[in-house]
N, C-alpha and C positions, 0 to 999 in steps of 0.2 A: 471589547474585544482584539485581545491582538494575535492573528496566526504565528506560528512557527514556519520560517523559510525551509525552504527544502533544498540541498545542494545535492545534488546526482552528476555522480564520478564518471563521465562518461569515456571510455578509451581513446585514447588517439586514435587509433584506428574508426572507429566509428565517426568520430568526429572528421576526420579526413573523408573518409567515405558520404556519410552522409551531414554533412554541416547545415544543412537546413534543418532538418529533421530534427541534430545535435540544440539548435538554438530555439526553435521552437519548444523542445521540452525543458532548457534554463529559462526561456525568457518569457513564454506562454503558460505554457503551465505550470513551470516550478514557481514561479514568480507573480504573474498576473493572477490565475486561478486560485492555486493552493491560499493565497492569501488574500483571497476577497472573503471580507468580514461576515457573510451571508450564513458561514457554516464556520462552525470552530476547528480548526488543526483536528482534533480528537476523533469529532464525528467524519470529517472526511478519509482520513486513516481507517474508523472502520470500515465506510460505505468501499472505501477503497479494495479492504481486504475481501468483503462479500463479495465483490465486483471478479476480482481474480478466482475466488473459490467457484462462483456460478462457470465461470469459463473453466476452470480447470488451468489454469493460468500461473503455475507452482513457480516459472521461472523465476518471477518477481517478487513473490511472496517473500522473501529475505529481507530484500530492500524496505518495504512495505511493512514489516515485523520491525525491522529497525526503527523504523520510521514513526510506527505507532507508540510504539514504545518512549520515543522521546516525546511522543504529543500527549503522553497521560495516559493512555491504554493500559489497565494493569492485566494481568494473567486471568484474574478471575472472572472480567470480561470476556476478554479472548476465549476463555472456557465455556461460557455461558455461551458468547457464538455461535462457537462450532457447535455447540447440543441444539440452539435454536435454527441454524441454516439447514442441519440433518431433516427435518423435518419437511424442510423448501426447496432444497437443491438438490437433496440426497444423500446417501452417507456415503460415497464414495468423496464429492467433492468437500466435504465434510472431514472427512477424515486424513485429505490432502494436504487439507489447511491446516489441520489440528498439527499432525506427522509434521509441517515445517516449524510450527512453533514449538513444538516438543526437542524437534532437530537443528534449532538455530539458534545461534549463539546470542 
């Protein structure tokens, strides 16, 4: 199994303000964790979107939705994910994810 690399384009302001966090994001999170082959990229994307929905973190959703599509997650799977999550995490969080899916290019 080969996982897809993720490239985060942190702004120069963020990189300058928090260089260690920027490095950890790129070198540890996106190179070590996301490329670890114990979970495939598609599963990681679904899990990440689930956690973002649970936490109500809509700011990071567009980036991870784009990544999910690149990792092979389909719109049908995302629709099913929102429906499934509504029963476990609540309608507002599931609808927040659904709204990001529908309104993210």
